[in-house]
OpenMM code with the backbone's topology and positions (N, CA, C; nanometers):
from openmm import Vec3, app, unit

residues = "UNK UNK UNK UNK UNK UNK UNK UNK UNK UNK UNK UNK UNK UNK UNK UNK UNK UNK UNK UNK UNK UNK UNK UNK UNK UNK UNK UNK UNK UNK UNK UNK UNK UNK UNK UNK UNK UNK UNK UNK UNK UNK UNK UNK UNK UNK UNK UNK UNK UNK UNK UNK UNK UNK UNK UNK UNK UNK UNK UNK UNK UNK UNK UNK UNK UNK UNK UNK UNK UNK UNK UNK UNK UNK UNK UNK UNK UNK UNK UNK UNK UNK UNK UNK UNK UNK UNK UNK UNK UNK UNK UNK UNK UNK UNK UNK UNK UNK UNK UNK UNK UNK UNK UNK UNK UNK UNK UNK UNK UNK UNK UNK UNK UNK UNK UNK UNK UNK UNK UNK UNK UNK UNK UNK UNK UNK UNK UNK UNK UNK UNK UNK UNK UNK UNK UNK UNK UNK UNK UNK UNK UNK UNK UNK UNK UNK UNK UNK UNK UNK UNK UNK UNK UNK UNK UNK UNK UNK UNK UNK UNK UNK UNK UNK UNK UNK UNK UNK UNK UNK UNK UNK UNK UNK".split()
positions = [
    Vec3(-0.8310, -3.7893, -3.0659),
    Vec3(-0.9334, -3.6906, -3.0907),
    Vec3(-1.0893, -3.6740, -3.0385),
    Vec3(-1.1235, -3.7913, -2.9785),
    Vec3(-1.2237, -3.8015, -2.8531),
    Vec3(-1.1756, -3.7505, -2.7705),
    Vec3(-1.0536, -3.7776, -2.7082),
    Vec3(-1.0357, -3.6589, -2.5810),
    Vec3(-0.9958, -3.5412, -2.5896),
    Vec3(-0.9295, -3.5062, -2.7265),
    Vec3(-0.9614, -3.3602, -2.7718),
    Vec3(-1.0730, -3.2831, -2.7561),
    Vec3(-1.2109, -3.4057, -2.7658),
    Vec3(-1.3061, -3.2984, -2.7653),
    Vec3(-1.3604, -3.2575, -2.6329),
    Vec3(-1.3432, -3.3680, -2.5890),
    Vec3(-1.4000, -3.3812, -2.4391),
    Vec3(-1.3230, -3.2866, -2.3322),
    Vec3(-1.2450, -3.2967, -2.3607),
    Vec3(-1.0817, -3.1569, -2.3141),
    Vec3(-1.1906, -3.0502, -2.3675),
    Vec3(-1.2283, -2.9814, -2.4655),
    Vec3(-1.2828, -2.8739, -2.5637),
    Vec3(-1.3762, -2.8715, -2.4437),
    Vec3(-1.4978, -2.9560, -2.4393),
    Vec3(-1.5820, -2.9552, -2.3838),
    Vec3(-1.6429, -2.9180, -2.2078),
    Vec3(-1.5308, -2.9647, -2.1865),
    Vec3(-1.5198, -3.0248, -2.0337),
    Vec3(-1.4023, -2.8171, -1.9507),
    Vec3(-1.3368, -2.7820, -2.0774),
    Vec3(-1.2808, -2.6151, -2.0550),
    Vec3(-1.4310, -2.5383, -2.0716),
    Vec3(-1.5006, -2.5675, -2.2048),
    Vec3(-1.6408, -2.4345, -2.2138),
    Vec3(-1.6963, -2.4686, -2.0867),
    Vec3(-1.7262, -2.5675, -2.0258),
    Vec3(-1.8332, -2.5784, -1.9257),
    Vec3(-1.7307, -2.5384, -1.8052),
    Vec3(-1.6107, -2.5029, -1.7924),
    Vec3(-1.5884, -2.4240, -1.6537),
    Vec3(-1.6181, -2.3057, -1.6443),
    Vec3(-1.6523, -2.2601, -1.5185),
    Vec3(-1.6447, -2.1451, -1.5023),
    Vec3(-1.5381, -2.0442, -1.5550),
    Vec3(-1.5460, -1.9159, -1.6437),
    Vec3(-1.4232, -1.8296, -1.6193),
    Vec3(-1.3956, -1.7530, -1.5249),
    Vec3(-1.3010, -1.6702, -1.4970),
    Vec3(-1.2689, -1.5276, -1.4439),
    Vec3(-1.3064, -1.4322, -1.5411),
    Vec3(-1.2751, -1.3480, -1.4883),
    Vec3(-1.2957, -1.2118, -1.5436),
    Vec3(-1.1566, -1.1852, -1.5973),
    Vec3(-1.1333, -1.1014, -1.6811),
    Vec3(-1.0394, -1.0690, -1.6983),
    Vec3(-0.9791, -0.9848, -1.5842),
    Vec3(-0.8615, -0.9820, -1.5201),
    Vec3(-0.8256, -0.8725, -1.4318),
    Vec3(-0.7247, -0.7796, -1.5032),
    Vec3(-0.7115, -0.6403, -1.4568),
    Vec3(-0.6473, -0.5482, -1.5029),
    Vec3(-0.5163, -0.5568, -1.4836),
    Vec3(-0.4218, -0.4963, -1.5597),
    Vec3(-0.2969, -0.5560, -1.5746),
    Vec3(-0.2545, -0.4394, -1.5087),
    Vec3(-0.2750, -0.3430, -1.4511),
    Vec3(-0.2814, -0.2561, -1.2893),
    Vec3(-0.2428, -0.3243, -1.1438),
    Vec3(-0.1583, -0.3053, -1.0843),
    Vec3(-0.1348, -0.4143, -0.9572),
    Vec3(-0.2632, -0.3150, -0.8884),
    Vec3(-0.2525, -0.2007, -0.8852),
    Vec3(-0.3074, -0.1386, -0.7176),
    Vec3(-0.4319, -0.2134, -0.7924),
    Vec3(-0.4949, -0.1647, -0.9142),
    Vec3(-0.5872, -0.2419, -0.9836),
    Vec3(-0.6792, -0.3616, -0.9479),
    Vec3(-0.5957, -0.4498, -0.9213),
    Vec3(-0.6033, -0.5852, -0.9434),
    Vec3(-0.5804, -0.6161, -0.7424),
    Vec3(-0.5438, -0.5776, -0.6932),
    Vec3(-0.5436, -0.5520, -0.5180),
    Vec3(-0.6825, -0.5121, -0.5034),
    Vec3(-0.7306, -0.4558, -0.5502),
    Vec3(-0.8735, -0.3629, -0.5332),
    Vec3(-0.9791, -0.4199, -0.4998),
    Vec3(-0.9265, -0.5137, -0.6555),
    Vec3(-1.0617, -0.6193, -0.7046),
    Vec3(-1.0617, -0.7396, -0.5550),
    Vec3(-0.9522, -0.8155, -0.5316),
    Vec3(-0.9096, -0.8705, -0.4729),
    Vec3(-0.9791, -0.8501, -0.3314),
    Vec3(-0.9054, -0.6911, -0.2725),
    Vec3(-1.0053, -0.6931, -0.1708),
    Vec3(-1.1195, -0.6769, -0.1234),
    Vec3(-1.1527, -0.6433, -0.2305),
    Vec3(-1.3437, -0.6509, -0.2917),
    Vec3(-1.4340, -0.7677, -0.2757),
    Vec3(-1.3626, -0.8800, -0.3027),
    Vec3(-1.3656, -0.9867, -0.3140),
    Vec3(-1.3516, -1.0877, -0.1684),
    Vec3(-1.2762, -1.0112, -0.0796),
    Vec3(-1.2538, -1.0239, 0.0330),
    Vec3(-1.1505, -1.1060, 0.0627),
    Vec3(-1.0317, -1.1184, -0.0567),
    Vec3(-0.9264, -1.2030, -0.0579),
    Vec3(-0.8211, -1.1590, 0.0410),
    Vec3(-0.8253, -1.0113, 0.0715),
    Vec3(-0.7314, -0.9557, 0.1978),
    Vec3(-0.7567, -0.9630, 0.3164),
    Vec3(-0.8827, -1.0261, 0.3403),
    Vec3(-0.8864, -1.0771, 0.4944),
    Vec3(-0.9924, -0.9618, 0.5442),
    Vec3(-0.9917, -0.9572, 0.6845),
    Vec3(-1.0588, -0.8637, 0.7541),
    Vec3(-0.9995, -0.6882, 0.7547),
    Vec3(-1.0818, -0.6232, 0.6977),
    Vec3(-0.9936, -0.4849, 0.6598),
    Vec3(-1.0853, -0.3936, 0.7206),
    Vec3(-1.0414, -0.2713, 0.8141),
    Vec3(-1.0834, -0.1734, 0.8442),
    Vec3(-1.1553, -0.1061, 0.7314),
    Vec3(-1.2650, -0.0137, 0.7770),
    Vec3(-1.3504, 0.0888, 0.7248),
    Vec3(-1.2695, 0.1329, 0.5970),
    Vec3(-1.1480, 0.2344, 0.6813),
    Vec3(-1.1554, 0.3591, 0.5709),
    Vec3(-1.0337, 0.2629, 0.4947),
    Vec3(-0.9751, 0.1348, 0.4999),
    Vec3(-0.9169, 0.0544, 0.4164),
    Vec3(-1.0122, -0.0562, 0.2785),
    Vec3(-1.1111, -0.0396, 0.3065),
    Vec3(-1.2244, -0.0605, 0.2124),
    Vec3(-1.2893, 0.0491, 0.1464),
    Vec3(-1.3302, 0.1187, 0.2139),
    Vec3(-1.3205, 0.2681, 0.1293),
    Vec3(-1.2357, 0.3179, 0.0246),
    Vec3(-1.0916, 0.3270, 0.0518),
    Vec3(-0.9520, 0.3195, -0.0334),
    Vec3(-0.9604, 0.2243, -0.1443),
    Vec3(-0.9945, 0.1489, -0.0875),
    Vec3(-0.9938, -0.0064, -0.1980),
    Vec3(-1.1015, 0.0479, -0.3218),
    Vec3(-1.2042, 0.0863, -0.3142),
    Vec3(-1.3053, 0.0846, -0.3401),
    Vec3(-1.2834, 0.2639, -0.3924),
    Vec3(-1.1912, 0.3310, -0.3265),
    Vec3(-1.1826, 0.4571, -0.4447),
    Vec3(-1.0824, 0.4134, -0.5519),
    Vec3(-0.9909, 0.3486, -0.5308),
    Vec3(-0.9328, 0.2550, -0.6337),
    Vec3(-0.9414, 0.2423, -0.7455),
    Vec3(-1.1061, 0.1366, -0.7237),
    Vec3(-1.1663, 0.1246, -0.8300),
    Vec3(-1.2731, 0.2129, -0.9000),
    Vec3(-1.3153, 0.2839, -0.8079),
    Vec3(-1.4256, 0.4006, -0.8780),
    Vec3(-1.4259, 0.4888, -0.9756),
    Vec3(-1.2483, 0.5506, -0.8406),
    Vec3(-1.2063, 0.6320, -0.9710),
    Vec3(-1.0217, 0.6001, -1.0787),
    Vec3(-1.0531, 0.4844, -1.0897),
    Vec3(-0.9535, 0.4221, -1.1164),
    Vec3(-0.8352, 0.4806, -1.1531),
    Vec3(-0.8325, 0.4458, -1.0156),
    Vec3(-0.6432, 0.4616, -0.9697),
    Vec3(-0.5779, 0.4360, -1.0192),
    Vec3(-0.4527, 0.4262, -1.0818),
    Vec3(-0.3539, 0.2835, -1.1132),
    Vec3(-0.2181, 0.3544, -1.0646),
    Vec3(-0.1042, 0.2695, -1.1131),
    Vec3(0.0486, 0.2786, -1.0419),
    Vec3(0.0618, 0.4104, -1.1409),
    Vec3(0.1231, 0.4923, -1.0321),
    Vec3(0.1719, 0.6228, -1.1030),
    Vec3(0.3584, 0.6003, -1.1361),
    Vec3(0.3939, 0.4503, -1.1093),
    Vec3(0.5385, 0.4804, -1.1180),
    Vec3(0.6500, 0.3825, -0.9988),
    Vec3(0.7447, 0.3784, -0.9801),
    Vec3(0.7873, 0.3156, -0.8571),
    Vec3(0.8371, 0.3872, -0.7427),
    Vec3(0.8517, 0.3299, -0.6234),
    Vec3(0.9088, 0.3925, -0.5175),
    Vec3(1.0118, 0.2959, -0.4613),
    Vec3(1.0865, 0.3428, -0.4049),
    Vec3(1.2122, 0.2505, -0.3280),
    Vec3(1.1306, 0.2205, -0.1718),
    Vec3(1.1012, 0.1211, -0.1856),
    Vec3(1.0250, 0.0780, -0.0450),
    Vec3(1.1013, -0.0024, 0.0845),
    Vec3(1.0660, 0.0559, 0.1977),
    Vec3(1.1772, -0.0038, 0.3021),
    Vec3(1.0876, 0.0112, 0.4049),
    Vec3(1.1428, -0.0434, 0.5156),
    Vec3(1.0727, -0.1039, 0.6409),
    Vec3(1.1629, -0.0404, 0.7575),
    Vec3(1.0614, -0.0110, 0.8650),
    Vec3(1.0964, 0.0015, 0.9912),
    Vec3(1.0114, -0.0336, 1.1021),
    Vec3(1.0715, -0.0693, 1.2317),
    Vec3(0.9573, -0.0604, 1.3523),
    Vec3(1.0266, -0.0891, 1.4854),
    Vec3(0.9826, -0.1735, 1.5963),
    Vec3(1.0524, -0.1541, 1.6785),
    Vec3(1.0967, -0.2745, 1.6665),
    Vec3(1.1675, -0.2999, 1.6154),
    Vec3(1.2638, -0.4136, 1.6079),
    Vec3(1.4117, -0.3115, 1.5781),
    Vec3(1.3642, -0.2120, 1.5080),
    Vec3(1.4916, -0.1691, 1.5298),
    Vec3(1.5772, -0.0793, 1.6256),
    Vec3(1.6919, -0.0104, 1.5831),
    Vec3(1.7144, 0.0583, 1.7159),
    Vec3(1.5951, 0.1618, 1.7383),
    Vec3(1.6059, 0.1581, 1.8525),
    Vec3(1.4879, 0.2868, 1.8881),
    Vec3(1.5751, 0.4580, 1.8804),
    Vec3(1.6643, 0.4570, 1.8433),
    Vec3(1.7191, 0.5961, 1.7335),
    Vec3(1.6757, 0.6264, 1.6009),
    Vec3(1.6955, 0.4955, 1.5486),
    Vec3(1.6276, 0.5011, 1.3787),
    Vec3(1.4875, 0.4906, 1.3770),
    Vec3(1.3808, 0.4129, 1.4950),
    Vec3(1.2479, 0.4024, 1.4856),
    Vec3(1.1975, 0.4271, 1.5817),
    Vec3(1.2465, 0.4847, 1.6863),
    Vec3(1.1669, 0.5530, 1.8203),
    Vec3(1.1425, 0.3998, 1.8911),
    Vec3(1.1482, 0.3074, 1.8626),
    Vec3(1.1350, 0.1957, 1.9591),
    Vec3(0.9805, 0.1561, 1.9538),
    Vec3(0.9998, 0.0403, 2.0654),
    Vec3(0.8434, -0.0223, 2.0811),
    Vec3(0.7317, 0.0712, 2.1003),
    Vec3(0.7507, 0.2292, 2.1701),
    Vec3(0.6781, 0.3202, 2.1947),
    Vec3(0.6945, 0.4263, 2.0989),
    Vec3(0.6910, 0.3737, 1.9733),
    Vec3(0.7280, 0.4958, 1.8376),
    Vec3(0.5918, 0.5760, 1.8543),
    Vec3(0.5892, 0.6837, 1.8439),
    Vec3(0.4296, 0.7595, 1.8487),
    Vec3(0.4610, 0.8514, 1.6994),
    Vec3(0.4002, 0.8727, 1.6087),
    Vec3(0.3718, 1.0083, 1.5944),
    Vec3(0.3268, 1.1569, 1.6246),
    Vec3(0.3892, 1.3060, 1.6484),
    Vec3(0.3817, 1.3489, 1.7246),
    Vec3(0.2556, 1.4732, 1.6769),
    Vec3(0.1605, 1.4826, 1.7273),
    Vec3(0.0759, 1.5634, 1.6832),
    Vec3(0.0293, 1.6859, 1.7592),
    Vec3(-0.0571, 1.8178, 1.6783),
    Vec3(-0.0580, 1.9552, 1.7295),
    Vec3(-0.1209, 1.9020, 1.8902),
    Vec3(-0.0618, 2.0085, 1.9604),
    Vec3(-0.1049, 2.0237, 2.0963),
    Vec3(-0.0479, 1.9403, 2.1764),
    Vec3(0.0729, 1.9075, 2.1479),
    Vec3(0.1621, 1.8011, 2.2657),
    Vec3(0.1183, 1.6480, 2.2417),
    Vec3(0.0200, 1.6278, 2.1681),
    Vec3(-0.0460, 1.4579, 2.1788),
    Vec3(0.0595, 1.3610, 2.0524),
    Vec3(0.0319, 1.2756, 2.0840),
    Vec3(0.0849, 1.2012, 2.0157),
    Vec3(-0.0005, 1.0250, 1.9285),
    Vec3(0.0325, 0.9956, 1.8481),
    Vec3(-0.0702, 0.8951, 1.8174),
    Vec3(0.0356, 0.7327, 1.7501),
    Vec3(0.0709, 0.6449, 1.9008),
    Vec3(0.1177, 0.5132, 1.8592),
    Vec3(0.1544, 0.4540, 1.7007),
    Vec3(0.2163, 0.4665, 1.6319),
    Vec3(0.2746, 0.4309, 1.5490),
    Vec3(0.1806, 0.2548, 1.4852),
    Vec3(0.1367, 0.2236, 1.3972),
    Vec3(0.0845, 0.0746, 1.3586),
    Vec3(0.0842, 0.1143, 1.2282),
    Vec3(0.0889, -0.0557, 1.2002),
    Vec3(0.1129, -0.0986, 1.0166),
    Vec3(-0.0109, -0.0590, 0.9358),
    Vec3(-0.0627, 0.0628, 1.0027),
    Vec3(-0.1660, 0.0816, 0.8527),
    Vec3(-0.0930, 0.2552, 0.8087),
    Vec3(0.0175, 0.2423, 0.8877),
    Vec3(0.0974, 0.3853, 0.8509),
    Vec3(0.2030, 0.4045, 0.7997),
    Vec3(0.2640, 0.4860, 0.7218),
    Vec3(0.4115, 0.4225, 0.6824),
    Vec3(0.4807, 0.6152, 0.6927),
    Vec3(0.6069, 0.6187, 0.6594),
    Vec3(0.6728, 0.7197, 0.6181),
    Vec3(0.7429, 0.7533, 0.4802),
    Vec3(0.6788, 0.8718, 0.4695),
    Vec3(0.7221, 0.8999, 0.2773),
    Vec3(0.8089, 1.0178, 0.2932),
    Vec3(0.8841, 1.0168, 0.1546),
    Vec3(0.9345, 1.1446, 0.1487),
    Vec3(0.8254, 1.2976, 0.1603),
    Vec3(0.9165, 1.3619, 0.1745),
    Vec3(0.8593, 1.5226, 0.1606),
    Vec3(0.7196, 1.5588, 0.0493),
    Vec3(0.7537, 1.5359, -0.0025),
    Vec3(0.6533, 1.5381, -0.1455),
    Vec3(0.5252, 1.4967, -0.1262),
    Vec3(0.5083, 1.3567, -0.0227),
    Vec3(0.3870, 1.3238, -0.0455),
    Vec3(0.3772, 1.3709, 0.1283),
    Vec3(0.2160, 1.4726, 0.1264),
    Vec3(0.2100, 1.5679, 0.2741),
    Vec3(0.1458, 1.4451, 0.3440),
    Vec3(0.1307, 1.4561, 0.4580),
    Vec3(0.0640, 1.3675, 0.5831),
    Vec3(-0.0745, 1.3707, 0.5492),
    Vec3(-0.1059, 1.2492, 0.5451),
    Vec3(-0.3049, 1.1922, 0.5246),
    Vec3(-0.2792, 1.1266, 0.3752),
    Vec3(-0.1648, 1.1121, 0.3282),
    Vec3(-0.1750, 1.0993, 0.1676),
    Vec3(-0.2387, 0.9532, 0.2038),
    Vec3(-0.3034, 0.9028, 0.0959),
    Vec3(-0.3576, 0.7211, 0.1497),
    Vec3(-0.2574, 0.7141, -0.0040),
    Vec3(-0.1486, 0.5929, 0.0243),
    Vec3(-0.1007, 0.5362, -0.0731),
    Vec3(-0.1010, 0.3950, -0.0774),
    Vec3(-0.1121, 0.2981, -0.2154),
    Vec3(-0.1263, 0.1611, -0.2400),
    Vec3(0.0699, 0.1673, -0.3190),
    Vec3(0.0924, 0.0223, -0.2278),
    Vec3(0.1853, -0.0366, -0.2561),
    Vec3(0.2259, -0.1567, -0.2092),
    Vec3(0.3120, -0.1980, -0.2511),
    Vec3(0.3248, -0.3235, -0.1861),
    Vec3(0.2180, -0.4726, -0.1722),
    Vec3(0.0772, -0.3890, -0.2868),
    Vec3(-0.0337, -0.4961, -0.2146),
    Vec3(-0.1375, -0.4417, -0.0962),
    Vec3(-0.1016, -0.3027, -0.0623),
    Vec3(-0.1851, -0.3166, 0.0837),
    Vec3(-0.1854, -0.1292, 0.0280),
    Vec3(-0.2717, -0.0636, 0.1234),
    Vec3(-0.2838, 0.0598, 0.1092),
    Vec3(-0.2321, 0.0947, 0.2573),
    Vec3(-0.1987, 0.2285, 0.2788),
    Vec3(-0.1474, 0.3095, 0.3943),
    Vec3(-0.1366, 0.3915, 0.3406),
    Vec3(-0.1408, 0.5060, 0.5036),
    Vec3(-0.1702, 0.6284, 0.5165),
    Vec3(-0.0382, 0.7040, 0.5765),
    Vec3(0.0473, 0.8156, 0.4798),
    Vec3(0.1509, 0.8716, 0.4983),
    Vec3(0.1266, 0.9315, 0.6730),
    Vec3(0.1963, 0.8746, 0.7612),
    Vec3(0.1840, 0.9818, 0.9147),
    Vec3(0.3217, 0.9763, 0.9524),
    Vec3(0.4706, 0.9762, 0.8659),
    Vec3(0.5433, 1.0171, 0.9483),
    Vec3(0.6852, 1.0236, 0.8157),
    Vec3(0.7990, 1.1007, 0.8701),
    Vec3(0.8595, 1.1153, 0.7684),
    Vec3(1.0457, 1.0514, 0.7815),
    Vec3(1.0757, 1.0742, 0.8730),
    Vec3(1.1926, 0.9592, 0.8484),
    Vec3(1.3257, 1.0423, 0.7915),
    Vec3(1.4469, 1.0744, 0.8506),
    Vec3(1.5894, 1.1111, 0.7962),
    Vec3(1.6104, 1.0435, 0.6817),
    Vec3(1.6098, 0.9289, 0.6135),
    Vec3(1.6217, 0.8551, 0.5268),
    Vec3(1.5666, 0.8582, 0.4264),
    Vec3(1.4713, 0.8897, 0.4154),
    Vec3(1.3183, 0.8636, 0.3595),
    Vec3(1.3393, 0.9500, 0.2973),
    Vec3(1.4016, 1.0001, 0.1138),
    Vec3(1.4184, 1.0895, 0.1057),
    Vec3(1.4269, 1.0749, -0.1076),
    Vec3(1.3947, 1.1187, -0.1803),
    Vec3(1.3753, 1.0621, -0.2913),
    Vec3(1.5453, 1.0682, -0.3495),
    Vec3(1.5932, 1.1259, -0.3168),
    Vec3(1.7787, 1.1156, -0.3713),
    Vec3(1.7987, 0.9696, -0.3459),
    Vec3(1.7355, 0.9464, -0.2322),
    Vec3(1.7955, 0.8306, -0.1820),
    Vec3(1.7770, 0.7429, -0.2369),
    Vec3(1.6551, 0.7369, -0.2682),
    Vec3(1.5172, 0.6020, -0.3475),
    Vec3(1.6241, 0.6011, -0.5271),
    Vec3(1.6434, 0.7247, -0.6091),
    Vec3(1.7201, 0.7000, -0.7042),
    Vec3(1.8267, 0.6929, -0.6574),
    Vec3(1.8908, 0.6723, -0.5816),
    Vec3(2.0422, 0.6430, -0.6120),
    Vec3(2.0367, 0.4505, -0.5980),
    Vec3(1.9114, 0.4094, -0.5230),
    Vec3(1.9087, 0.2887, -0.5444),
    Vec3(1.8566, 0.2276, -0.6875),
    Vec3(1.7708, 0.3148, -0.7177),
    Vec3(1.7471, 0.3150, -0.8991),
    Vec3(1.6520, 0.4187, -0.9476),
    Vec3(1.7331, 0.4277, -1.0532),
    Vec3(1.6785, 0.5621, -1.1228),
    Vec3(1.5337, 0.5805, -1.1649),
    Vec3(1.4498, 0.4421, -1.2075),
    Vec3(1.3146, 0.4716, -1.2088),
    Vec3(1.2477, 0.5384, -1.1011),
    Vec3(1.3164, 0.4501, -0.9695),
    Vec3(1.2001, 0.5692, -0.8460),
    Vec3(1.1672, 0.6792, -0.7929),
    Vec3(1.0467, 0.7004, -0.8271),
    Vec3(1.0734, 0.8497, -0.7888),
    Vec3(0.9755, 0.8882, -0.6895),
    Vec3(0.9697, 0.8030, -0.5652),
    Vec3(0.9228, 0.8678, -0.4405),
    Vec3(1.0040, 0.7285, -0.3162),
    Vec3(0.9832, 0.7761, -0.2390),
    Vec3(1.0715, 0.6715, -0.1259),
    Vec3(0.9510, 0.6204, -0.0088),
    Vec3(0.9327, 0.5477, 0.0298),
    Vec3(0.8080, 0.5014, 0.1483),
    Vec3(0.9086, 0.3938, 0.2208),
    Vec3(0.8593, 0.4038, 0.3642),
    Vec3(0.9322, 0.3667, 0.4652),
    Vec3(0.7731, 0.3014, 0.5478),
    Vec3(0.7720, 0.1493, 0.5419),
    Vec3(0.6365, 0.1086, 0.5669),
    Vec3(0.6735, 0.0675, 0.7510),
    Vec3(0.6264, 0.0787, 0.7965),
    Vec3(0.5652, 0.0532, 0.9642),
    Vec3(0.5614, -0.0611, 0.9950),
    Vec3(0.6252, -0.2216, 1.0548),
    Vec3(0.6362, -0.3442, 1.0332),
    Vec3(0.6723, -0.3918, 1.2020),
    Vec3(0.5968, -0.4658, 1.2175),
    Vec3(0.6148, -0.5369, 1.3660),
    Vec3(0.7115, -0.6211, 1.3982),
    Vec3(0.7532, -0.6970, 1.2452),
    Vec3(0.8519, -0.7527, 1.2572),
    Vec3(0.9412, -0.7762, 1.1893),
    Vec3(1.1037, -0.8203, 1.2255),
    Vec3(1.2071, -0.8138, 1.1147),
    Vec3(1.1751, -0.8699, 1.0326),
    Vec3(1.1198, -0.9842, 0.9824),
    Vec3(1.1043, -1.0504, 0.8837),
    Vec3(0.9829, -0.9867, 0.8065),
    Vec3(0.9530, -0.8824, 0.8391),
    Vec3(0.8876, -0.8263, 0.7039),
    Vec3(0.9036, -0.7090, 0.6877),
    Vec3(1.0406, -0.6588, 0.7125),
    Vec3(1.1446, -0.5667, 0.6433),
    Vec3(1.1605, -0.6314, 0.5084),
    Vec3(1.1791, -0.4774, 0.4119),
    Vec3(1.2221, -0.4440, 0.2504),
    Vec3(1.2579, -0.3647, 0.2526),
    Vec3(1.3461, -0.4020, 0.1454),
    Vec3(1.4227, -0.2787, 0.0953),
    Vec3(1.3900, -0.3143, -0.0923),
    Vec3(1.3510, -0.2696, -0.1352),
    Vec3(1.3213, -0.2959, -0.2806),
    Vec3(1.2207, -0.2072, -0.3691),
    Vec3(1.2828, -0.2081, -0.4884),
    Vec3(1.1624, -0.1104, -0.5876),
    Vec3(1.0237, -0.1612, -0.6240),
    Vec3(0.9175, -0.0847, -0.6067),
    Vec3(0.7457, -0.1610, -0.5912),
    Vec3(0.6888, -0.0885, -0.6802),
    Vec3(0.5899, -0.0692, -0.7521),
    Vec3(0.5070, 0.0342, -0.8075),
    Vec3(0.3915, 0.1055, -0.6880),
    Vec3(0.3527, 0.1538, -0.7487),
    Vec3(0.2888, 0.2438, -0.6393),
    Vec3(0.1946, 0.2927, -0.6752),
    Vec3(0.1055, 0.3949, -0.5884),
    Vec3(-0.0489, 0.4826, -0.7050),
    Vec3(-0.0582, 0.5517, -0.5292),
    Vec3(-0.0787, 0.6593, -0.5830),
    Vec3(-0.1392, 0.7770, -0.5009),
    Vec3(-0.2835, 0.7465, -0.4935),
    Vec3(-0.3782, 0.7256, -0.3999),
    Vec3(-0.5140, 0.6524, -0.3925),
    Vec3(-0.5816, 0.8033, -0.3688),
    Vec3(-0.5830, 0.8836, -0.2433),
    Vec3(-0.6606, 0.9971, -0.2287),
    Vec3(-0.5848, 1.0715, -0.0633),
    Vec3(-0.6985, 1.1471, -0.0007),
    Vec3(-0.6184, 1.2200, 0.1235),
    Vec3(-0.6933, 1.1459, 0.2067),
    Vec3(-0.6786, 1.1059, 0.3604),
    Vec3(-0.7176, 1.0405, 0.4376),
    Vec3(-0.8703, 1.1301, 0.4742),
    Vec3(-0.8664, 1.2782, 0.4440),
    Vec3(-1.0225, 1.3410, 0.4151),
    Vec3(-1.0905, 1.3525, 0.3233),
    Vec3(-1.0801, 1.2652, 0.2334),
    Vec3(-1.1161, 1.1881, 0.1225),
    Vec3(-1.1705, 1.0789, 0.1320),
    Vec3(-1.1145, 0.9474, 0.2188),
    Vec3(-1.1684, 0.8254, 0.2824),
    Vec3(-1.2701, 0.8835, 0.3349),
    Vec3(-1.2474, 0.9542, 0.4715),
    Vec3(-1.3355, 0.9832, 0.5963),
    Vec3(-1.4509, 1.0271, 0.5053),
    Vec3(-1.4312, 1.1375, 0.4029),
    Vec3(-1.5906, 1.2090, 0.3420),
    Vec3(-1.6792, 1.0949, 0.3143),
    Vec3(-1.6285, 0.9727, 0.2048),
    Vec3(-1.6263, 0.8421, 0.1007),
    Vec3(-1.6862, 0.7458, 0.1974),
    Vec3(-1.6836, 0.7456, 0.2943),
    Vec3(-1.6658, 0.6131, 0.4217),
    Vec3(-1.8108, 0.6105, 0.3573),
    Vec3(-1.8637, 0.4717, 0.4045),
    Vec3(-2.0316, 0.4490, 0.3781),
    Vec3(-2.1180, 0.4648, 0.2145),
    Vec3(-2.0053, 0.5065, 0.1349),
    Vec3(-2.1214, 0.5167, -0.0111),
    Vec3(-2.1319, 0.3943, -0.0518),
] * unit.nanometer
topology = app.Topology()
chain = topology.addChain("A")
for resn in residues:
    res = topology.addResidue(resn, chain)
    for name in ("N", "CA", "C"):
        topology.addAtom(name, app.Element.getBySymbol(name[0]), res)
């Protein structure tokens, strides 16, 4: 009995952690706001802040795959892969980018697999029918650019549409 009272007193004295939301995008944004995701670029910090301020939640499931310089250059563009931009310019792909099915416009900021990314690429294999063939609950197909083959993924996961890249830049520094 004395041990139970001591345990109850100790438990009551411990600091409590606020209840975390059920939504994984919301939990991820809270973790980012507490510094648990390490150093972030300003646009990423703003995107996580938008998730919380606008109550962005997961919309459903996406089939998440990955590509990168470790694949055949025919598939990913190889180590010098770049996004073609207007005027004949290009931007090298990096890990803040992803490819998405044609239903998500370029510049859309998405959350999936614990991180925010910007849609900057397409890819011939990135389609909703392909995603639904893997599992009928998949509404989208995302393809994350990764640098190493051990970061490769191929699975269904929750996703959220955060905003557009223009929204992030407009709200930076709020």
